[in-house]
C-alpha positions as CSV (number, residue, x, y, z in Angstrom):
1,M,131.2,-16.9,37.4
2,A,129.8,-16.9,41.2
3,S,125.9,-17.0,41.3
4,T,124.0,-14.0,42.3
5,A,120.5,-16.1,42.5
6,P,118.4,-16.1,45.7
7,T,119.6,-17.9,48.3
8,S,117.7,-21.1,49.0
9,P,116.1,-21.7,52.3
10,A,118.1,-24.6,53.1
11,E,121.3,-22.5,52.5
12,L,120.1,-19.2,54.2
13,R,119.4,-21.6,57.2
14,R,123.0,-22.9,57.0
15,V,124.3,-19.3,56.5
16,I,122.4,-18.4,59.7
17,V,123.6,-21.2,62.1
18,A,127.0,-20.9,60.6
19,S,127.1,-16.9,61.8
20,S,125.6,-17.3,64.8
21,V,127.2,-20.2,66.3
22,G,130.6,-18.2,65.8
23,T,129.1,-15.0,66.9
24,V,127.6,-16.4,69.9
25,I,131.0,-17.9,71.0
26,E,132.6,-14.6,70.6
27,W,130.0,-12.5,72.7
28,Y,130.2,-15.7,75.2
29,D,134.1,-15.0,75.4
30,F,133.9,-11.3,75.6
31,Y,131.6,-11.3,78.4
32,L,133.1,-13.9,80.5
33,F,135.5,-10.7,81.5
34,A,132.7,-8.6,82.6
35,A,130.5,-11.6,84.4
36,L,133.7,-12.7,86.6
37,S,135.0,-8.9,87.1
38,A,134.9,-9.5,91.1
39,E,137.0,-12.6,90.9
40,I,139.5,-11.1,88.4
41,G,139.9,-8.3,90.4
42,K,140.6,-10.0,93.4
43,I,143.3,-12.1,91.5
44,F,144.6,-9.5,89.6
45,F,144.6,-6.2,91.9
46,V,145.8,-7.3,95.3
47,G,145.8,-5.3,97.9
48,D,143.1,-2.7,97.2
49,D,139.4,-2.9,98.7
50,P,136.9,-4.9,97.0
51,T,135.3,-1.9,95.2
52,V,138.5,-0.4,94.0
53,Q,139.5,-4.0,92.8
54,L,136.1,-4.2,90.9
55,L,136.3,-0.6,89.4
56,K,140.0,-1.4,88.2
57,S,138.9,-5.1,86.7
58,L,135.6,-3.0,84.9
59,A,138.1,-0.4,83.8
60,I,140.0,-3.3,82.1
61,F,136.8,-4.5,80.9
62,A,135.8,-1.1,79.3
63,T,139.2,-1.1,77.5
64,G,137.8,-4.2,75.4
65,F,135.5,-1.9,73.9
66,V,137.8,1.0,73.4
67,V,139.5,-0.5,71.0
68,R,136.5,-2.2,69.2
69,P,136.2,0.7,67.0
70,F,140.1,0.2,65.6
71,G,138.9,-3.8,65.1
72,A,136.0,-2.2,63.0
73,L,138.5,-0.5,60.7
74,V,141.0,-3.1,60.8
75,F,138.7,-5.7,59.7
76,G,136.1,-3.7,58.1
77,R,138.7,-2.6,55.4
78,L,139.7,-6.4,55.1
79,G,136.1,-7.3,54.4
80,D,135.2,-4.8,52.0
81,I,138.5,-5.5,50.0
82,V,139.1,-9.5,50.6
83,G,135.5,-10.5,51.6
84,R,132.9,-11.3,54.4
85,K,133.9,-15.0,55.0
86,A,137.5,-15.0,55.3
87,T,137.6,-11.8,57.5
88,F,135.2,-13.1,60.0
89,I,136.9,-16.3,60.5
90,L,139.9,-14.5,61.2
91,T,138.3,-12.6,64.0
92,L,137.0,-15.9,65.4
93,G,140.5,-17.3,65.7
94,L,141.9,-13.9,67.3
95,M,139.1,-14.0,70.0
96,G,139.3,-17.7,70.8
97,G,143.1,-17.5,71.3
98,S,142.9,-14.3,73.5
99,T,139.9,-15.6,75.3
100,F,142.0,-19.0,76.2
101,L,145.3,-17.0,77.0
102,V,143.4,-15.1,79.8
103,G,142.4,-18.9,81.4
104,V,146.4,-19.3,81.8
105,L,147.3,-16.1,83.1
106,P,149.8,-15.7,85.8
107,T,148.3,-14.2,88.8
108,Y,149.8,-10.7,90.7
109,A,151.1,-12.9,93.5
110,Q,153.2,-14.9,90.8
111,V,154.4,-12.4,88.6
112,G,153.4,-8.8,90.2
113,M,152.3,-5.8,87.6
114,L,152.9,-8.0,84.9
115,A,149.5,-10.0,85.5
116,P,147.2,-6.9,84.8
117,V,149.2,-5.9,82.2
118,L,149.3,-8.9,80.1
119,L,145.4,-9.0,81.0
120,L,145.0,-5.6,79.6
121,I,146.8,-6.6,76.3
122,L,144.5,-9.8,75.7
123,R,141.4,-7.6,77.0
124,M,142.2,-5.5,73.8
125,L,142.8,-8.3,71.4
126,Q,139.0,-9.4,72.3
127,G,138.1,-6.0,71.4
128,L,139.6,-5.9,68.2
129,A,138.2,-9.4,67.3
130,L,134.8,-8.4,68.0
131,G,135.3,-5.2,66.3
132,G,135.5,-6.9,63.0
133,E,133.1,-10.1,64.0
134,Y,129.7,-8.8,64.4
135,G,129.6,-6.3,61.0
136,G,130.8,-9.2,59.1
137,A,128.4,-11.5,60.8
138,A,125.3,-9.2,60.1
139,T,126.7,-8.3,56.7
140,Y,126.8,-11.5,55.7
141,V,123.1,-12.5,57.1
142,A,121.7,-10.0,55.4
143,E,123.3,-9.9,51.8
144,H,122.1,-13.5,51.7
145,A,118.3,-12.8,53.0
146,P,115.5,-11.7,50.8
147,A,115.2,-7.9,50.3
148,N,112.1,-8.0,52.1
149,Q,113.0,-10.1,55.0
150,R,116.3,-8.1,56.2
151,G,114.6,-7.6,59.8
152,Y,113.7,-11.2,60.4
153,Y,116.9,-12.8,59.2
154,T,119.6,-10.5,60.8
155,S,117.7,-10.6,64.0
156,F,119.0,-13.9,64.3
157,I,122.7,-12.4,64.8
158,Q,121.1,-9.8,67.3
159,I,119.7,-12.6,69.6
160,T,123.8,-13.6,69.4
161,A,124.9,-11.2,72.0
162,T,122.4,-12.2,74.5
163,A,122.8,-15.8,73.9
164,G,126.5,-15.3,74.8
165,L,125.6,-13.2,77.8
166,I,123.4,-16.5,79.0
167,L,125.9,-19.1,78.0
168,S,128.5,-17.2,80.2
169,L,126.2,-17.3,83.0
170,I,125.2,-20.6,82.9
171,V,128.7,-21.7,82.6
172,I,130.2,-19.7,85.3
173,Q,127.2,-20.9,87.2
174,L,127.9,-24.5,86.9
175,C,131.6,-24.3,87.8
176,R,130.9,-22.2,90.4
177,K,128.8,-25.1,92.3
178,S,131.1,-27.6,90.9
179,F,134.3,-25.9,92.6
180,G,132.8,-24.5,95.3
181,A,135.7,-22.1,97.5
182,D,138.0,-23.3,94.7
183,F,136.0,-21.1,91.9
184,E,137.7,-17.9,93.1
185,V,141.0,-19.3,93.5
186,W,141.4,-21.1,90.2
187,G,137.7,-22.5,89.0
188,W,137.0,-19.0,87.3
189,R,139.6,-20.1,84.7
190,I,137.9,-23.0,83.3
191,P,135.2,-20.9,81.5
192,F,137.7,-19.1,79.4
193,L,139.5,-22.6,78.6
194,I,136.1,-23.8,77.4
195,S,136.1,-21.5,74.9
196,A,139.0,-23.0,72.9
197,V,136.5,-26.5,72.2
198,L,133.5,-24.1,71.3
199,I,135.9,-22.1,68.9
200,A,137.3,-25.2,67.1
201,V,133.5,-26.3,66.6
202,S,132.6,-23.0,65.1
203,F,135.9,-23.2,62.8
204,S,134.6,-26.3,61.2
205,I,131.4,-25.0,60.4
206,R,132.3,-21.3,59.1
207,L,135.3,-23.2,56.6
208,R,132.3,-24.4,55.1
209,M,130.6,-21.4,53.9
210,H,130.4,-19.4,51.0
211,E,131.1,-15.9,49.9
212,S,128.1,-13.4,50.4
213,P,126.4,-13.2,46.9
214,L,126.4,-9.4,47.0
215,F,130.1,-9.0,47.6
216,N,131.0,-11.5,44.7
217,R,128.6,-9.2,42.6
218,V,130.4,-6.1,43.1
219,K,133.7,-8.3,43.2
220,E,132.8,-9.4,39.3
221,S,131.7,-6.0,38.1
222,G,135.2,-4.6,39.5
223,Q,133.6,-2.1,41.8
224,V,135.1,-3.9,45.0
225,S,136.6,-0.4,46.8
226,K,140.1,0.1,46.7
227,N,140.1,2.1,49.8
228,P,137.1,1.5,52.0
229,L,138.3,3.8,54.5
230,R,138.4,6.9,52.2
231,D,135.1,6.2,50.5
232,S,133.4,5.5,53.9
233,F,134.6,8.2,56.2
234,V,135.9,11.0,53.4
235,N,133.1,11.0,50.9
236,P,131.1,13.6,52.3
237,E,127.7,12.1,51.7
238,N,128.8,8.4,53.4
239,R,130.4,10.1,56.5
240,R,127.4,12.2,57.0
241,L,125.4,8.9,57.0
242,V,128.4,7.6,59.6
243,L,127.6,9.9,62.2
244,I,123.8,9.9,61.6
245,A,124.2,6.2,62.5
246,L,126.3,6.8,65.7
247,F,124.1,9.6,67.2
248,G,121.1,8.5,66.0
249,A,120.7,5.1,66.7
250,A,124.1,3.4,67.7
251,A,124.9,5.3,70.8
252,G,121.5,5.1,72.2
253,Q,121.2,1.2,71.3
254,G,124.4,0.5,73.3
255,V,124.0,2.3,76.6
256,I,120.4,0.8,76.4
257,W,121.8,-2.9,75.8
258,Y,124.5,-2.8,78.1
259,T,122.2,-0.8,81.4
260,A,119.3,-3.4,80.8
261,Q,121.9,-6.5,80.5
262,F,124.7,-5.7,82.1
263,Y,124.8,-3.1,84.5
264,V,121.6,-4.5,86.1
265,K,123.7,-7.4,87.3
266,T,126.5,-5.2,89.0
267,F,123.9,-2.9,90.5
268,M,122.0,-5.7,92.1
269,E,125.1,-7.6,93.4
270,T,127.2,-4.6,94.3
271,T,125.1,-1.9,94.9
272,L,122.0,-3.9,96.5
273,K,124.3,-6.9,97.9
274,L,121.9,-9.5,96.4
275,N,123.2,-13.3,96.2
276,K,125.1,-13.7,93.2
277,D,123.5,-16.8,92.2
278,M,120.1,-15.6,92.8
279,V,120.7,-12.6,90.8
280,S,122.6,-15.0,87.9
281,N,119.5,-17.3,88.0
282,L,117.0,-14.3,87.5
283,L,118.9,-12.7,84.6
284,I,119.0,-16.2,82.7
285,V,115.4,-16.8,83.3
286,T,114.5,-13.2,82.2
287,L,116.7,-13.0,79.4
288,L,115.7,-16.6,78.1
289,L,112.2,-15.1,78.1
290,A,112.9,-11.9,76.5
291,T,114.7,-13.5,73.4
292,P,112.2,-14.1,71.1
293,L,111.4,-10.6,71.0
294,F,114.4,-9.8,69.0
295,V,113.1,-11.8,66.3
296,Y,109.4,-10.1,67.1
297,F,110.9,-6.8,66.5
298,G,113.3,-7.8,63.7
299,A,110.1,-9.1,61.7
300,L,108.2,-6.2,62.7
301,S,110.6,-3.5,61.3
302,D,110.7,-5.2,57.9
303,R,106.5,-4.2,57.9
304,I,106.5,-1.1,59.6
305,G,110.4,0.4,59.3
306,R,113.3,0.2,61.6
307,K,113.2,3.7,62.6
308,K,110.0,3.8,64.5
309,L,110.7,0.8,66.9
310,M,114.4,2.3,67.4
311,M,113.0,5.5,68.5
312,A,110.4,4.1,71.0
313,S,113.1,2.2,72.5
314,C,115.0,5.0,73.2
315,A,111.7,7.1,74.6
316,A,110.6,3.9,76.5
317,S,114.3,3.6,78.2
318,V,114.3,7.3,79.5
319,V,111.4,7.0,81.0
320,A,111.1,3.2,82.1
321,F,114.6,3.1,83.5
322,P,114.4,5.0,86.4
323,A,111.2,3.4,87.8
324,L,112.5,-0.2,87.0
325,F,116.0,0.4,89.0
326,W,113.8,1.9,91.7
327,L,111.5,-1.2,91.7
328,I,114.4,-3.4,91.9
329,T,115.8,-1.5,94.9
330,N,112.7,-1.5,96.8
331,A,112.3,-5.2,96.2
332,A,115.6,-5.6,97.5
333,K,115.4,-3.8,100.7
334,D,115.7,-7.0,102.7
335,P,118.7,-8.5,100.6
336,A,118.4,-12.0,102.4
337,N,114.7,-12.3,101.3
338,P,114.2,-10.0,98.5
339,N,110.8,-10.0,96.1
340,Q,112.3,-12.2,93.2
341,L,109.2,-12.0,91.4
342,L,109.2,-8.0,91.5
343,I,112.7,-8.1,90.5
344,G,112.2,-10.8,87.7
345,L,109.5,-8.7,86.3
346,S,111.3,-5.6,86.7
347,V,114.3,-6.9,84.9
348,F,112.3,-8.6,81.8
349,L,110.7,-5.1,81.2
350,L,114.1,-3.8,81.4
351,V,115.1,-5.7,78.3
352,V,112.2,-4.8,76.1
353,P,113.5,-1.8,75.1
354,V,116.7,-3.7,74.4
355,T,114.9,-6.1,72.0
356,M,113.2,-2.9,70.4
357,I,116.2,-1.3,69.3
358,Y,118.5,-4.4,68.8
359,G,116.3,-6.3,67.2
360,P,116.2,-3.8,63.5
361,I,119.5,-2.2,64.1
362,A,121.7,-4.9,61.9
363,A,119.2,-4.3,59.2
364,F,119.1,-0.4,59.5
365,L,122.9,-0.3,59.2
366,V,123.5,-3.0,56.6
367,E,121.2,-1.0,54.5
368,L,122.1,2.4,55.2
369,F,125.4,2.0,53.2
370,P,126.5,0.3,49.6
371,V,127.5,-2.8,49.5
372,R,131.1,-2.0,48.4
373,V,131.8,-0.2,51.8
374,R,129.2,-1.7,53.7
375,Y,131.5,-3.7,56.0
376,T,133.4,-0.7,57.3
377,S,130.6,1.9,57.3
378,M,128.2,0.1,59.5
379,S,131.2,-1.5,61.8
380,L,132.4,1.8,62.8
381,P,129.6,3.6,64.2
382,Y,128.3,0.6,65.6
383,H,131.3,-0.3,67.6
384,I,131.9,3.4,68.7
385,G,128.2,3.0,69.9
386,N,128.2,0.2,71.7
387,G,132.2,0.0,72.5
388,V,132.8,3.6,73.9
389,F,129.3,5.0,74.8
390,G,127.7,1.3,75.9
391,G,130.8,-0.1,77.1
392,F,131.6,2.7,79.5
393,V,127.8,2.3,81.7
394,P,128.9,-0.5,83.9
395,L,132.2,1.6,85.1
396,I,130.6,5.1,85.1
397,A,127.3,3.7,86.5
398,T,128.7,1.8,89.0
399,W,131.0,4.9,90.1
400,L,128.3,7.4,90.2
401,P,126.8,5.9,93.2
402,A,129.8,5.0,95.2
403,S,131.0,8.6,95.1
404,T,127.3,10.4,95.4
405,G,125.6,7.8,97.9
406,N,122.6,7.7,95.3
407,P,121.8,3.9,94.6
408,L,120.2,5.4,91.4
409,A,122.9,7.8,90.2
410,G,124.3,5.7,87.9
411,L,121.2,6.3,85.5
412,I,122.1,9.5,84.6
413,Y,124.4,8.6,82.0
414,P,122.6,6.0,79.9
415,C,119.5,7.7,80.2
416,A,121.2,11.2,78.9
417,I,122.8,9.5,75.8
418,A,119.3,7.7,74.8
419,L,117.8,11.1,75.2
420,V,120.2,12.5,72.9
421,T,119.9,9.6,70.4
422,L,116.4,9.9,70.6
423,F,116.4,13.8,69.5
424,I,119.1,13.3,66.5
425,G,117.4,10.1,65.3
426,L,113.6,11.8,65.0
427,K,115.3,14.6,63.1
428,Y,118.0,12.9,61.0
429,L,117.7,9.2,60.9
430,P,115.8,8.0,57.3
431,A,112.9,6.5,57.4
432,N,113.1,4.0,54.3
433,T,116.3,2.1,54.9
434,H,114.7,-1.1,54.2
435,Q,113.8,0.0,50.9
436,N,117.7,0.4,49.9
437,Q,119.2,-3.0,50.7
438,D,121.1,-3.4,47.4
439,M,123.2,-0.2,46.6
440,V,126.4,-0.7,45.1
441,E,127.5,2.8,44.1
442,G,126.1,5.3,47.0
443,P,124.1,5.8,50.2
444,A,120.4,5.9,50.7
445,A,118.8,8.8,50.0
């Protein structure tokens, strides 16, 4: 009989490391595409002007987000029936293989329209993999963590998204400097190919992991869901919580995350015409400085509750994003000599609301749903919120300034979604999910 005793501190550290390393690599793989969207556009959409190339590249980037909810359904179901460990080992392999193949794809000049079609297919496979990875990692860590410290321990999984972005920017910067002019011709492939080594390391770590103790308890009691999709989305009470989680938390979190950590890069490079190396270096520094805040707010949510922090983040974003983007715009009036200190401070302040909502949200989603359908129930709203609402931020927010001539018009979309989430969340989000960690039968009251 599998043990359900409390996880020892040493084992919990191993759980966090094993889960986090793999998830960092998956986010690294996923974000390479966005960070290299300009280079990819030139290679796979020959003949278009640079803006159209970028928009087409961002559109393919967005498809990876569109299919993430389907990955959540497929792998969430598998995780609730077979187990957490096996499922997110599978997603790691799918992500790694898809990313490696992007690095060896033929170009438009070599095979014509087949090139962007293959690129689209691989991007969709990446999205499917990530749709299963995040929910598995967050659930796995949460189900090992002490009941009163779930926010703190799951915040280390929340760091992985930003860590993956930072890693992708660092690798790209090193390759850009190493290959010079050849980077745009073939050097852009190297960051994708490197993922094969990273995936192999993560596989070796994850294969030594054990199953979640809470899932073992459910399995031993014979309460594993035979149909997690039905139990998650047909059951009226659970379906209501899925919708609340989506519109009252995940949608706002998605647009806040991708505005402050993704769109701001495109905005500075494309709209403000700032030097790409300078922009990447600023982002690396500011994101590194902000990263500890994920853990701080995750731990704080254990004491004061998740809802207060997440709603404060939505309110702060609606107010602060337009002001901070305006500051960045004015600090970059002379693209050859921008005020880097003001830009860096503004970007740091953009990321603070990200840490406020993203630090606690994994624990919030895990605790909102019963163990037997947790993987499925939490994954779908998270990946719709991030994959659909958040994933379209770079595309919509880049298109709006290009079509209106107003450089700040792109903020209309994320601020509107964050405002909707604020109103719905204040009214409907339960305030006490951190008191309902170990449910087996039914959702939180």
